[in-house]
Kinemage of the C-alpha trace (Angstrom):
@kinemage 1
@onewidth
@group {chain A} dominant
@subgroup {mainchain}
@vectorlist {calphas} color= white
{ca unk a 1} P 0.106 0.066 -0.009
{ca unk a 2} L 1.637 3.266 -1.165
{ca unk a 3} L 0.444 6.254 0.676
{ca unk a 4} L 0.869 9.972 0.619
{ca unk a 5} L 2.311 11.029 3.905
{ca unk a 6} L 3.064 14.240 5.545
{ca unk a 7} L 5.935 13.891 7.926
{ca unk a 8} L 6.251 16.906 10.420
{ca unk a 9} L 9.403 17.111 12.416
{ca unk a 10} L 11.523 20.054 13.522
{ca unk a 11} L 14.754 17.859 14.238
{ca unk a 12} L 16.463 17.489 10.901
{ca unk a 13} L 18.022 14.136 11.789
{ca unk a 14} L 14.686 12.650 12.750
{ca unk a 15} L 12.945 14.032 9.613
{ca unk a 16} L 15.616 12.665 7.472
{ca unk a 17} L 15.372 9.208 9.017
{ca unk a 18} L 11.522 9.187 8.798
{ca unk a 19} L 11.625 10.349 5.212
{ca unk a 20} L 14.295 7.853 4.110
{ca unk a 21} L 12.466 4.958 5.786
{ca unk a 22} L 9.025 5.935 4.291
{ca unk a 23} L 10.394 6.400 0.791
{ca unk a 24} L 12.164 3.093 1.068
{ca unk a 25} L 8.753 1.595 1.676
{ca unk a 26} L 7.453 3.313 -1.516
{ca unk a 27} L 5.390 6.134 0.137
{ca unk a 28} L 5.227 9.521 -1.285
{ca unk a 29} L 6.613 11.836 1.429
{ca unk a 30} L 6.114 15.552 2.052
{ca unk a 31} L 8.309 17.094 4.669
{ca unk a 32} L 7.572 19.856 6.931
{ca unk a 33} L 10.029 21.207 9.432
{ca unk a 34} L 7.613 22.929 11.687
{ca unk a 35} L 3.906 23.407 12.507
{ca unk a 36} L 3.338 26.459 10.332
{ca unk a 37} L 4.909 24.721 7.284
{ca unk a 38} L 2.678 21.661 8.013
{ca unk a 39} L -0.529 23.932 8.080
{ca unk a 40} L 0.682 25.625 4.851
{ca unk a 41} L 1.181 22.169 3.093
{ca unk a 42} L -1.959 20.864 4.609
{ca unk a 43} L -3.987 23.757 3.142
{ca unk a 44} L -2.897 22.838 -0.413
{ca unk a 45} L -4.012 19.173 -0.376
{ca unk a 46} L -4.728 15.925 1.453
{ca unk a 47} L -2.593 13.101 2.683
{ca unk a 48} L -3.307 9.484 3.738
{ca unk a 49} L -1.339 9.835 6.865
{ca unk a 50} L 0.136 12.634 8.972
{ca unk a 51} L 3.133 11.830 11.167
{ca unk a 52} L 3.288 14.732 13.731
{ca unk a 53} L 5.966 15.744 16.053
{ca unk a 54} L 4.206 17.155 19.227
{ca unk a 55} L 6.705 19.710 20.687
{ca unk a 56} L 7.933 22.247 18.031
{ca unk a 57} L 8.594 25.792 18.487
{ca unk a 58} L 5.967 28.368 17.224
{ca unk a 59} L 2.979 26.173 16.167
{ca unk a 60} L 3.095 22.966 17.901
{ca unk a 61} L 1.764 19.573 17.292
{ca unk a 62} L -1.449 20.059 19.198
{ca unk a 63} L -2.262 23.145 17.325
{ca unk a 64} L -1.662 21.531 13.851
{ca unk a 65} L -3.743 18.550 15.092
{ca unk a 66} L -6.686 20.865 16.038
{ca unk a 67} L -6.633 22.614 12.643
{ca unk a 68} L -6.404 19.250 10.762
{ca unk a 69} L -9.257 17.878 12.838
{ca unk a 70} L -11.473 20.892 12.012
{ca unk a 71} L -11.071 20.417 8.313
{ca unk a 72} L -13.638 18.037 6.526
{ca unk a 73} L -11.063 16.752 4.092
{ca unk a 74} L -8.903 15.320 6.955
{ca unk a 75} L -11.726 13.680 8.790
{ca unk a 76} L -10.596 10.336 7.758
{ca unk a 77} L -6.937 10.944 7.729
{ca unk a 78} L -5.039 9.274 10.512
{ca unk a 79} L -2.793 11.573 12.546
{ca unk a 80} L 0.007 9.929 14.514
{ca unk a 81} L 1.995 11.667 17.317
{ca unk a 82} L 5.690 11.137 16.828
{ca unk a 83} L 7.104 12.105 20.219
{ca unk a 84} L 9.801 11.522 22.838
{ca unk a 85} L 6.944 11.735 25.523
{ca unk a 86} L 7.365 8.565 27.469
{ca unk a 87} L 6.135 9.103 30.911
{ca unk a 88} L 3.421 7.060 32.349
{ca unk a 89} L 0.179 8.261 30.898
{ca unk a 90} L 1.652 10.329 28.021
{ca unk a 91} L 0.541 7.905 25.344
{ca unk a 92} L -3.099 7.950 26.808
{ca unk a 93} L -2.931 11.836 26.973
{ca unk a 94} L -1.905 12.125 23.391
{ca unk a 95} L -4.580 9.664 22.197
{ca unk a 96} L -7.247 11.464 24.291
{ca unk a 97} L -6.248 14.793 22.794
{ca unk a 98} L -7.347 13.504 19.330
{ca unk a 99} L -4.154 11.803 18.022
{ca unk a 100} L -5.105 8.472 16.219
{ca unk a 101} L -1.691 6.676 17.002
{ca unk a 102} L 1.482 7.095 18.865
{ca unk a 103} L 5.133 6.480 17.631
{ca unk a 104} L 7.872 6.977 20.219
{ca unk a 105} L 11.093 8.610 19.596
{ca unk a 106} L 13.893 7.777 19.086
{ca unk a 107} L 12.446 6.108 15.921
{ca unk a 108} L 13.502 2.470 15.711
{ca unk a 109} L 13.916 1.620 12.050
{ca unk a 110} L 13.324 -1.976 12.550
{ca unk a 111} L 9.781 -1.244 14.003
{ca unk a 112} L 8.864 1.906 12.038
{ca unk a 113} L 7.665 0.233 8.876
{ca unk a 114} L 5.346 -2.047 10.808
{ca unk a 115} L 4.059 0.827 12.998
{ca unk a 116} L 3.234 2.939 9.867
{ca unk a 117} L 1.675 0.004 8.106
{ca unk a 118} L -0.359 -0.813 11.084
{ca unk a 119} L -1.471 2.912 11.348
{ca unk a 120} L -2.487 2.876 7.621
{ca unk a 121} L -4.354 -0.354 7.934
{ca unk a 122} L -6.227 0.783 11.121
{ca unk a 123} L -7.076 3.986 9.363
{ca unk a 124} L -8.564 2.101 6.373
{ca unk a 125} L -10.688 0.085 8.724
{ca unk a 126} L -11.645 2.801 11.328
{ca unk a 127} L -12.114 5.730 9.037
{ca unk a 128} L -14.441 4.215 6.486
{ca unk a 129} L -17.496 6.248 5.730
{ca unk a 130} L -20.339 4.538 7.598
């Protein structure tokens, strides 16, 4: 399954790793180095998946999430938090705030492909129009 993915990450090394891994899986990746850039790119089109860093300067991941969720064209787009938040309860708080999935940092290349595949498959099952 090839997907159009928006990868949002303010750390250049993390963004480069995500992009490399996603493209090696055959996905079409659009990169954003911050929240405002993500909003600008999302305003231009749609994506099958958004991988979204949570803590970024300026417009953070929560603000991007809120805007995406307010747009009808992103209603069925899974949005995954990609974050180093790893304290007890962080995953649950992120999911409760509206993220559809959670990928922890540092990104583990051996697991990343399966994580993305599962999010895309879950999104295809969960976000079908009733």
